[in-house]
C-alpha positions in Angstrom: -65.4 -6.9 166.9 -66.6 -8.3 163.6 -65.2 -8.4 160.0 -66.5 -7.9 156.6 -64.5 -8.8 154.1 -64.3 -9.1 150.3 -64.3 -7.7 146.9 -65.3 -3.9 145.0 -68.8 -3.9 144.9 -69.3 -7.4 147.0 -71.8 -6.0 149.2 -70.1 -5.6 152.4 -72.3 -2.4 153.2 -75.5 -4.1 152.2 -74.2 -6.9 154.5 -73.4 -4.8 157.7 -76.4 -2.3 157.3 -78.8 -5.4 157.2 -77.4 -7.4 161.1 -76.7 -4.1 162.7 -79.4 -1.6 163.6 -78.5 2.3 163.3 -74.5 2.0 162.7 -72.2 4.7 162.6 -70.2 5.0 159.6 -66.4 6.1 160.4 -65.6 6.1 156.4 -62.0 6.7 154.8 -64.0 7.6 151.9 -66.0 10.5 153.3 -62.6 12.0 154.2 -62.3 11.0 158.1 -59.2 10.3 159.4 -58.9 6.7 160.8 -58.0 8.5 164.8 -60.8 10.7 164.5 -63.1 7.7 166.0 -62.0 8.0 169.1 -64.0 11.1 169.8 -67.2 9.2 169.3 -68.9 8.4 172.4 -72.7 7.9 171.6 -72.9 4.9 169.3 -74.2 1.4 169.5 -72.1 0.3 166.6 -69.5 1.8 164.9 -68.6 0.5 161.4 -64.8 1.8 159.7 -64.3 1.3 156.2 -61.5 2.8 154.0 -58.9 0.8 155.2 -57.0 0.6 152.1 -57.3 4.7 152.1 -55.6 4.9 155.5 -53.3 2.2 154.8 -52.6 4.1 151.6 -51.8 7.6 153.1 -49.2 6.3 155.5 -46.9 4.4 152.8 -44.9 7.1 151.7 -44.3 8.5 155.1 -43.5 4.7 156.5 -40.6 2.7 154.0 -40.9 -0.1 156.2 -44.0 -2.4 155.9 -43.0 -4.1 159.6 -43.3 -0.9 161.1 -46.5 0.0 159.1 -48.4 -2.9 159.7 -47.1 -2.3 163.8 -48.7 1.3 163.7 -51.8 -0.1 162.5 -52.7 -3.0 165.2 -53.0 -0.5 168.2 -55.7 1.0 166.0 -57.4 -2.5 166.0 -56.4 -3.3 170.1 -58.0 0.3 171.0 -60.8 -0.5 169.1 -61.5 -3.7 171.2 -60.8 -1.7 174.4 -63.5 0.8 172.9 -66.2 -2.0 172.7 -65.5 -3.1 176.4 -65.6 0.5 177.7 -68.5 1.3 175.8 -70.4 -1.4 175.5 -70.9 -1.2 171.9 -70.1 -2.9 168.9 -67.2 -2.3 166.6 -67.3 -3.4 162.8 -64.9 -3.2 160.5 -65.1 -3.6 156.7 -62.2 -4.2 154.7 -61.4 -4.7 150.9 -60.3 -7.9 149.9 -57.0 -6.8 147.7 -55.4 -10.2 148.0 -56.6 -11.9 144.7 -56.2 -11.7 141.0 -53.1 -9.9 139.3 -50.3 -8.9 140.9 -50.0 -5.0 140.9 -46.5 -4.1 138.8 -46.2 -0.8 140.3 -43.8 -1.2 143.9 -46.9 1.2 146.0 -49.6 -0.9 144.9 -48.0 -4.1 145.9 -47.3 -2.5 149.3 -50.8 -1.4 149.9 -52.0 -5.0 148.6 -49.7 -6.8 151.0 -50.4 -4.4 154.0 -54.1 -4.4 153.8 -53.9 -8.3 153.5 -51.7 -8.4 156.7 -54.1 -6.1 158.2 -56.9 -8.3 157.5 -55.2 -11.2 159.5 -54.3 -9.0 162.2 -58.3 -7.8 162.4 -59.4 -11.0 161.7 -57.8 -12.8 164.9 -59.2 -9.8 167.0 -62.6 -10.1 165.6 -65.4 -12.6 167.4 -66.4 -12.8 163.7 -65.4 -12.9 160.3 -67.7 -12.7 157.4 -66.6 -13.3 153.7 -69.0 -10.9 151.1 -69.2 -11.8 147.6 -71.5 -10.8 145.1 -74.3 -10.3 147.8 -73.5 -13.6 149.5 -72.1 -13.7 153.0 -70.5 -16.4 154.6 -69.8 -16.7 158.3 -65.7 -17.6 158.2 -65.8 -18.0 162.1 -68.6 -18.2 164.8 
């Protein structure tokens, strides 16, 4: 797996398009459910984006942040297993929300924290991590 992380409108999608040929986009922004990626079989590169939305959808149903974090980890592990089984590449695009002003609202803070934890959990499972800022791409791991 590879992880591309950066702020809003930083150029993460462009960075992915430059590095991967004909990726299949699975996006919360287009209304895709997170678990729906599991039905895909014929793709060499699967890009999952909109994690902040998938997390946000679960906030109301799970008041315990640790349980919510642990509920997201199996998705990351399933993606790694899918890569090995299919011989394909999974690419994660995460919004960097951990810098700047701390949100006042409790749910906004939870979303920021959980997104940050997911980024840590994803980075630990990825072979490469890229930070994207204003179109500049920096490899954080090799």
